[in-house]
C-alpha positions as CSV (number, residue, x, y, z in Angstrom):
1,M,-19.8,80.0,-69.6
2,K,-20.8,76.6,-68.0
3,I,-18.0,76.3,-65.4
4,R,-19.0,72.8,-64.1
5,R,-19.1,71.2,-67.6
6,I,-15.8,72.6,-68.2
7,L,-14.3,70.8,-65.3
8,A,-16.4,67.6,-66.5
9,T,-14.7,67.9,-69.7
10,A,-11.4,68.0,-68.4
11,V,-11.7,64.6,-66.3
12,A,-13.6,63.4,-69.3
13,A,-10.5,63.9,-71.3
14,A,-8.4,62.5,-69.1
15,V,-10.2,59.3,-69.0
16,T,-9.7,59.0,-72.9
17,T,-5.9,60.4,-72.9
18,P,-4.6,60.2,-69.2
19,V,-0.9,60.0,-70.1
20,V,-1.2,63.9,-71.6
21,F,-2.5,64.8,-68.3
22,L,-0.1,63.3,-66.3
23,S,2.7,64.5,-68.4
24,A,1.6,68.1,-67.7
25,G,3.3,70.3,-65.5
26,P,2.0,72.4,-62.8
27,A,-1.7,73.1,-63.7
28,F,-2.3,76.8,-63.5
29,A,0.3,78.5,-61.7
30,D,0.2,81.4,-64.4
31,T,-3.4,81.7,-64.3
32,P,-4.2,85.3,-64.4
33,K,-7.3,86.9,-62.8
34,P,-9.0,90.1,-62.6
35,T,-8.2,92.6,-59.4
36,T,-9.4,95.5,-58.0
37,S,-8.3,97.3,-54.5
38,K,-12.0,96.6,-53.5
39,G,-11.8,92.9,-53.6
40,A,-12.0,90.0,-55.7
41,T,-15.9,90.0,-55.9
42,A,-16.3,93.9,-56.2
43,Q,-15.5,93.5,-60.1
44,Q,-18.3,91.5,-60.5
45,D,-21.0,93.4,-58.8
46,D,-19.7,96.8,-60.5
47,L,-20.9,95.2,-63.8
48,D,-24.4,96.4,-64.1
49,G,-26.3,98.8,-66.7
50,P,-24.6,99.1,-69.7
51,D,-21.3,97.3,-68.7
52,F,-23.4,94.1,-68.0
53,E,-25.1,94.4,-71.5
54,E,-22.0,94.9,-73.2
55,L,-20.4,91.7,-71.5
56,E,-23.6,89.8,-72.5
57,R,-23.2,90.9,-75.9
58,L,-19.6,90.1,-76.2
59,E,-20.3,86.5,-74.7
60,A,-23.1,86.2,-77.0
61,A,-20.9,86.9,-79.9
62,V,-18.5,84.1,-78.7
63,A,-21.2,81.9,-78.3
64,A,-22.2,82.5,-81.7
65,A,-19.1,82.0,-83.3
66,E,-18.5,78.8,-81.5
67,Q,-21.8,77.6,-83.0
68,K,-20.6,79.0,-86.3
69,V,-17.7,77.2,-86.2
70,E,-19.3,73.6,-85.0
71,D,-22.0,74.0,-87.9
72,L,-19.2,74.6,-90.5
73,K,-17.1,71.7,-89.5
74,A,-20.0,69.5,-89.4
75,E,-21.0,70.5,-93.0
76,R,-17.6,69.9,-93.9
77,E,-17.5,66.6,-92.7
78,Q,-20.7,65.9,-94.3
79,V,-19.1,67.1,-97.5
80,K,-16.5,64.4,-97.2
81,N,-18.5,61.4,-96.4
82,D,-20.7,62.2,-99.6
83,L,-17.6,62.3,-101.5
84,L,-16.5,59.0,-100.1
85,A,-19.8,57.4,-100.3
86,G,-20.6,59.0,-104.0
87,N,-23.6,60.8,-102.6
88,L,-23.6,63.7,-105.5
89,G,-27.3,64.1,-106.0
90,K,-30.1,61.7,-106.7
91,E,-31.0,62.6,-110.2
92,V,-26.9,62.1,-111.0
93,V,-26.8,59.0,-109.4
94,E,-29.6,57.7,-110.8
95,E,-29.0,58.8,-114.4
96,L,-25.6,57.3,-114.2
97,A,-27.0,53.9,-113.1
98,A,-29.5,54.0,-115.8
99,A,-27.2,54.9,-118.8
100,E,-24.9,52.0,-117.3
101,G,-27.6,49.6,-117.7
102,A,-28.9,51.1,-121.1
103,V,-25.3,50.4,-122.7
104,A,-25.4,46.9,-121.1
105,D,-28.7,46.4,-122.8
106,A,-27.8,47.7,-126.1
107,K,-24.7,45.6,-126.3
108,A,-26.7,42.4,-125.6
109,A,-29.0,43.6,-128.0
110,R,-26.4,44.0,-130.7
111,T,-24.7,40.9,-129.9
112,A,-28.2,39.0,-130.6
113,A,-28.9,41.2,-133.6
114,E,-25.7,40.0,-135.1
115,A,-26.0,36.3,-134.2
116,V,-29.4,36.6,-136.0
117,L,-27.4,38.0,-139.2
118,T,-24.5,35.5,-139.2
119,A,-27.4,32.5,-139.0
120,A,-29.4,34.2,-141.8
121,K,-26.1,34.8,-144.2
122,E,-25.5,30.9,-143.3
123,A,-28.9,29.7,-144.2
124,L,-28.6,32.0,-147.6
125,T,-25.2,30.3,-148.5
126,A,-26.5,26.8,-147.8
127,I,-29.7,27.2,-150.1
128,E,-27.8,29.0,-152.8
129,A,-25.8,25.9,-153.1
130,D,-28.7,23.4,-152.9
131,A,-29.3,22.5,-156.5
132,T,-32.9,21.4,-155.0
133,A,-33.8,24.6,-153.5
134,T,-37.0,26.5,-155.1
135,P,-36.8,30.4,-156.3
136,E,-39.2,30.9,-153.1
137,Q,-36.9,29.5,-150.6
138,K,-33.9,31.5,-152.2
139,T,-35.9,34.3,-152.0
140,A,-37.1,34.1,-148.6
141,A,-33.5,33.6,-147.2
142,A,-32.3,36.5,-148.9
143,E,-35.0,38.6,-147.2
144,A,-34.3,36.9,-143.8
145,V,-30.7,38.4,-144.3
146,T,-32.0,42.0,-145.3
147,T,-34.1,41.9,-142.2
148,A,-31.2,40.8,-140.0
149,E,-29.0,43.5,-141.2
150,A,-31.6,45.9,-140.4
151,E,-31.8,44.7,-137.0
152,V,-28.1,45.1,-136.8
153,A,-28.1,48.3,-137.8
154,K,-30.7,49.4,-135.4
155,A,-28.8,47.9,-132.8
156,V,-25.7,49.5,-133.7
157,A,-27.5,53.0,-133.6
158,A,-29.1,52.1,-130.1
159,A,-25.9,51.0,-128.6
160,T,-24.3,54.6,-130.1
161,A,-26.7,56.4,-128.4
162,A,-26.3,54.3,-125.2
163,D,-22.8,55.1,-125.1
164,E,-23.6,58.9,-125.6
165,R,-25.8,58.9,-122.8
166,L,-23.5,57.2,-120.7
167,A,-20.8,59.8,-121.2
168,R,-23.0,62.5,-120.6
169,A,-24.0,60.9,-117.3
170,T,-20.5,60.5,-116.4
171,T,-19.5,63.7,-117.1
172,A,-22.2,65.0,-115.1
173,W,-21.3,62.6,-112.1
174,N,-17.6,63.9,-112.4
175,D,-18.6,67.4,-112.6
176,A,-21.0,67.1,-109.5
177,R,-17.9,65.3,-107.8
178,V,-15.8,68.2,-108.6
179,A,-18.3,70.6,-107.4
180,L,-18.6,69.1,-104.1
181,A,-14.8,69.0,-103.7
182,Q,-14.8,72.5,-104.3
183,K,-17.5,73.0,-101.7
184,G,-15.6,71.0,-99.2
185,S,-12.5,73.7,-100.1
186,L,-14.5,76.8,-99.8
187,L,-16.0,75.3,-96.5
188,A,-12.5,75.0,-95.3
189,E,-12.0,78.7,-96.0
190,D,-15.1,79.3,-94.3
191,I,-14.1,77.3,-91.1
192,K,-10.7,79.5,-91.2
193,A,-12.8,82.5,-91.1
194,A,-15.1,81.4,-88.4
195,E,-12.2,80.4,-86.2
196,Q,-10.9,83.9,-86.8
197,E,-13.9,85.6,-85.7
198,L,-14.4,83.0,-82.8
199,A,-10.8,84.2,-81.7
200,D,-11.6,87.7,-82.3
201,A,-14.7,87.4,-80.3
202,E,-12.9,85.9,-77.5
203,A,-10.3,88.7,-77.5
204,A,-12.7,91.3,-77.0
205,V,-14.1,89.7,-74.2
206,D,-10.6,89.5,-72.8
207,A,-10.1,93.1,-73.6
208,F,-13.4,93.7,-71.8
209,W,-11.9,92.6,-68.4
210,E,-8.6,94.2,-69.2
211,D,-10.5,97.2,-69.2
212,K,-11.6,96.7,-65.7
213,G,-8.6,96.5,-63.9
214,D,-4.9,95.1,-63.9
215,F,-4.4,91.4,-63.8
216,E,-1.9,89.3,-61.7
217,E,-1.5,85.7,-61.4
218,C,-3.2,83.3,-59.2
219,V,-0.9,80.7,-57.6
220,E,-1.1,76.5,-57.4
221,D,-0.2,75.8,-53.9
222,G,-1.0,73.7,-50.9
223,A,-3.1,76.2,-49.3
224,V,-6.3,74.2,-49.5
225,R,-6.4,70.5,-48.8
226,S,-9.2,67.9,-49.2
227,T,-9.8,64.6,-47.9
228,L,-12.7,62.5,-49.0
229,T,-14.1,59.2,-47.6
230,G,-17.1,57.2,-48.9
231,P,-18.6,53.8,-48.9
232,K,-17.4,50.7,-50.5
233,S,-20.4,50.6,-52.3
234,I,-23.6,52.2,-53.6
235,T,-26.8,50.4,-54.5
236,I,-28.2,51.1,-58.1
237,G,-31.6,53.5,-57.2
238,S,-30.3,54.8,-53.9
239,S,-28.0,57.1,-52.1
240,A,-24.9,57.2,-49.9
241,N,-23.5,59.6,-47.9
242,F,-19.8,60.7,-48.1
243,S,-17.5,62.9,-46.0
244,L,-15.5,65.8,-47.4
245,T,-13.1,68.0,-45.1
246,V,-11.2,71.0,-46.5
247,K,-8.6,72.3,-44.5
248,N,-6.6,75.6,-44.6
249,T,-3.2,74.6,-44.2
250,S,-1.5,78.1,-45.0
251,D,-0.2,80.7,-42.5
252,R,-3.2,83.0,-43.0
253,D,-7.0,83.1,-43.0
254,L,-8.7,82.3,-46.2
255,D,-11.4,84.9,-47.1
256,S,-13.5,82.4,-49.9
257,V,-12.9,79.1,-50.1
258,R,-15.0,76.6,-52.7
259,S,-14.7,72.8,-53.7
260,Y,-15.5,71.1,-57.0
261,L,-16.5,67.6,-57.2
262,F,-16.9,65.3,-60.0
263,A,-18.2,61.7,-60.0
264,A,-17.8,59.4,-62.8
265,Q,-19.3,55.7,-63.6
266,L,-16.7,53.7,-65.3
267,P,-17.5,51.5,-68.3
268,E,-16.0,47.9,-68.7
269,S,-13.7,48.8,-71.0
270,W,-11.6,51.6,-72.3
271,E,-13.4,50.7,-75.7
272,D,-16.6,51.4,-74.6
273,I,-15.7,55.1,-73.9
274,D,-17.1,57.7,-76.4
275,D,-14.1,60.0,-77.2
276,E,-16.4,63.0,-78.4
277,D,-18.7,62.4,-75.2
278,P,-17.7,60.3,-72.6
279,D,-20.8,61.8,-70.5
280,L,-19.4,59.6,-67.6
281,D,-21.2,61.6,-64.7
282,R,-24.7,61.0,-66.0
283,Y,-25.9,58.4,-63.7
284,F,-25.2,60.7,-60.5
285,D,-26.8,63.5,-58.4
286,I,-25.1,65.3,-55.8
287,D,-26.2,67.1,-52.9
288,W,-24.2,68.8,-50.0
289,K,-24.3,70.3,-46.8
290,T,-22.3,71.7,-43.9
291,A,-22.7,73.1,-40.4
292,A,-23.4,76.6,-41.9
293,N,-25.4,75.4,-44.6
294,P,-27.6,72.9,-43.0
295,K,-30.0,72.1,-45.6
296,W,-29.4,69.8,-48.7
297,T,-28.1,71.9,-51.9
298,E,-28.2,70.1,-55.2
299,L,-24.6,70.3,-56.9
300,D,-25.3,71.2,-60.5
301,F,-22.4,69.8,-62.5
302,Q,-23.1,72.4,-65.1
303,D,-22.3,75.4,-62.9
304,D,-22.1,74.7,-59.2
305,A,-19.0,74.8,-56.7
306,I,-19.6,73.9,-53.0
307,E,-19.4,77.3,-51.4
308,L,-17.5,77.2,-48.2
309,G,-17.1,80.8,-47.1
310,A,-14.1,81.5,-45.1
311,I,-11.8,79.3,-43.3
312,G,-9.2,80.6,-40.6
313,K,-5.8,79.7,-40.5
314,G,-5.5,76.0,-39.6
315,G,-9.2,75.7,-39.9
316,K,-11.2,73.1,-41.6
317,V,-14.7,72.7,-42.9
318,D,-16.6,69.5,-42.9
319,V,-18.9,68.8,-45.7
320,T,-21.4,65.7,-46.1
321,L,-22.1,64.8,-49.3
322,R,-24.9,62.8,-50.7
323,L,-24.5,60.7,-53.9
324,T,-27.5,59.3,-55.6
325,V,-27.1,56.6,-58.5
326,D,-29.9,56.6,-61.0
327,E,-32.1,53.3,-61.3
328,D,-30.9,53.1,-64.9
329,A,-27.1,53.0,-64.1
330,P,-25.2,49.9,-65.0
331,A,-23.6,48.0,-62.4
332,G,-19.9,48.4,-62.2
333,E,-17.3,50.9,-60.8
334,G,-17.5,54.4,-60.1
335,I,-15.0,57.1,-58.7
336,A,-15.4,60.8,-57.1
337,F,-12.7,63.7,-57.3
338,T,-12.6,66.7,-55.3
339,T,-10.2,69.6,-54.9
340,G,-10.5,73.3,-54.0
341,E,-9.6,77.2,-54.9
342,Y,-9.6,80.1,-52.8
343,E,-9.5,83.9,-53.0
344,N,-8.9,86.8,-50.6
345,E,-10.2,90.3,-50.3
346,D,-6.6,91.6,-50.9
347,G,-7.0,90.1,-54.7
348,S,-4.7,87.2,-53.8
349,C,-6.1,83.6,-54.7
350,G,-4.9,80.1,-55.5
351,I,-5.7,76.8,-56.8
352,S,-5.0,73.5,-54.9
353,E,-2.0,71.2,-56.0
354,Q,-3.9,68.4,-54.6
355,Y,-6.8,66.5,-55.0
356,A,-8.6,63.8,-53.4
357,E,-10.5,60.7,-54.7
358,V,-13.0,58.0,-53.4
359,E,-13.5,54.4,-55.4
360,F,-16.6,52.6,-55.0
361,D,-18.7,49.7,-56.5
362,I,-21.8,50.5,-58.2
363,V,-24.1,47.0,-57.0
364,E,-27.5,45.9,-58.0
365,P,-29.9,45.8,-55.0
366,S,-29.5,42.0,-54.7
367,E,-25.8,42.3,-54.7
368,E,-25.4,45.0,-51.9
369,P,-22.6,44.2,-49.3
370,E,-22.4,45.2,-45.9
371,P,-21.7,49.1,-45.4
372,E,-18.0,49.7,-44.9
373,E,-16.1,53.3,-45.0
374,T,-12.4,53.9,-45.3
375,A,-11.1,56.9,-43.8
376,S,-8.7,58.9,-46.5
377,P,-5.1,58.9,-45.2
378,S,-3.3,62.5,-45.3
379,P,-2.6,64.5,-48.2
380,S,0.5,63.7,-49.9
381,P,2.9,66.8,-49.0
382,S,4.4,67.8,-52.4
383,T,3.7,66.7,-56.2
384,S,7.0,64.7,-56.0
385,T,5.8,62.2,-53.9
386,P,5.8,59.0,-55.4
387,A,2.7,57.1,-56.5
388,P,1.8,53.6,-54.8
389,A,3.2,50.4,-56.6
390,A,1.0,48.4,-58.9
391,T,0.0,45.0,-56.9
392,S,-1.9,42.0,-58.6
393,G,-4.6,42.2,-55.7
394,H,-7.4,44.8,-55.3
395,T,-6.7,48.3,-53.8
396,P,-9.1,48.5,-51.0
397,Q,-11.9,50.9,-51.9
398,G,-12.6,54.1,-49.9
399,G,-10.8,57.7,-50.1
400,S,-7.5,58.8,-50.6
401,S,-5.6,62.1,-51.4
402,H,-3.1,62.6,-54.1
403,T,-1.2,65.0,-56.1
404,P,-0.8,64.2,-60.0
405,V,2.3,62.1,-60.2
406,T,4.4,60.3,-63.2
407,T,6.1,57.1,-63.0
408,G,8.6,56.8,-65.6
409,G,6.1,57.9,-68.2
410,E,3.4,55.3,-67.1
411,L,0.4,55.9,-64.8
412,A,0.6,55.1,-61.1
413,A,-1.9,52.2,-60.5
414,T,-4.5,53.0,-57.8
415,G,-7.2,50.1,-58.3
416,S,-8.1,46.7,-60.0
417,S,-10.4,47.3,-63.0
418,D,-8.7,47.6,-66.7
419,A,-9.9,51.5,-66.5
420,L,-10.1,52.7,-62.9
421,P,-6.5,52.8,-61.7
422,Q,-5.5,55.0,-64.5
423,V,-8.4,57.3,-64.6
424,A,-7.6,57.8,-60.4
425,A,-4.7,59.4,-61.2
426,A,-5.4,60.9,-64.4
427,A,-8.7,62.6,-64.0
428,G,-7.4,63.3,-60.6
429,A,-4.8,65.7,-62.3
430,A,-7.4,66.8,-64.9
431,L,-9.6,67.8,-62.2
432,V,-6.7,70.0,-60.9
433,L,-6.1,71.2,-64.5
434,G,-9.8,71.7,-64.6
435,A,-10.4,73.6,-61.7
436,G,-7.7,76.3,-62.6
437,A,-9.7,76.6,-66.0
438,V,-13.0,76.9,-64.4
439,F,-11.5,79.4,-61.4
440,V,-10.7,82.0,-64.2
441,A,-14.0,81.3,-65.9
442,R,-15.9,81.7,-62.9
443,R,-13.9,85.1,-61.5
444,R,-15.1,86.2,-65.0
445,K,-18.7,85.3,-64.9
446,V,-21.3,87.6,-64.0
447,N,-24.1,86.5,-61.9
448,A,-27.3,87.8,-63.6
């Protein structure tokens, strides 16, 4: 499972529906995790040979079921669009159009023939009433009437044939539409069945892990606190360093601590955000290093967390982050979030209820201001701490530390653009929520 993508999706979802995340309760206080007497990581290490192959098979079944559901939904959506657009097959559509044209032509031809017949009859009547008309003239007028009557008869027959053709074409069009609608209904049933297959496949993975040991609850607490600071701006096509400090504020040593980080570039308007695929992190690359890991390590947004190892009671780890902005990134505003988690050899684990954020401008090379860094204030002590009130001015760029909060159903203001203030709070809350989800995924993931 791509755990970084889960986290990115959680934050991106908050960008498009922030109130939902801020109105959510504690993130994952009831998040279960597998545990054994040998510690948290031993369970994964035991998965080799047949067990590992079985897990791979079960996860492949989940992936296949997910793809099947996605494909069926896409096919049903295409059916819906075809119905709305009248895309019922080239032959059916073209024949209906041709039949409608033939009816129109036949009607026009019949009207013209009837007009000729009317004129011929009027001419015959006039000649018959003319005492000076010769027998030849009268004969010619009578023949003209006969010829016109034959043409009208042909036109009537052609119109009848055209009407019959149109009736057949219309029937074929209606039949095709009914068939397409029936296909949509059948696809709905197929989707329902595929979703059940997916649920069964996911249940099989859960059952696999349940067979490996008992489950206990992870907690959401303040054991891990993060502080994030950085520059007020980053020039497009360049890199800038950020500072992350992760502290153990619990009353015990933590055996394994990790941090999650997500950076997002914000569009100028909410309308520019693609709800289906926000992809707000596409312009960033992040590397990290610590005293214990002095070489730059790339942070893959798909899979990685920043592994900090053990942190003793009251201890901390300082992390240097290098955020690189792609050359094709647009100028605008950016924001980065971080939160942490821990697990211990005795099986206990937790997800931080707190997150830290830092806001920055993404500027063109010619617009680069003087470097400036703003320190992050101390982490807020609880989720009930009130958010800062909105002002008409611009909140200073730099780091801050938050817990998810609501203010009378509205989002707390933390910035100045039309998107950044709400994303700052909403995506931070989603980061905590997402971290809980990826924690479980990560604990269940087998390192091949």
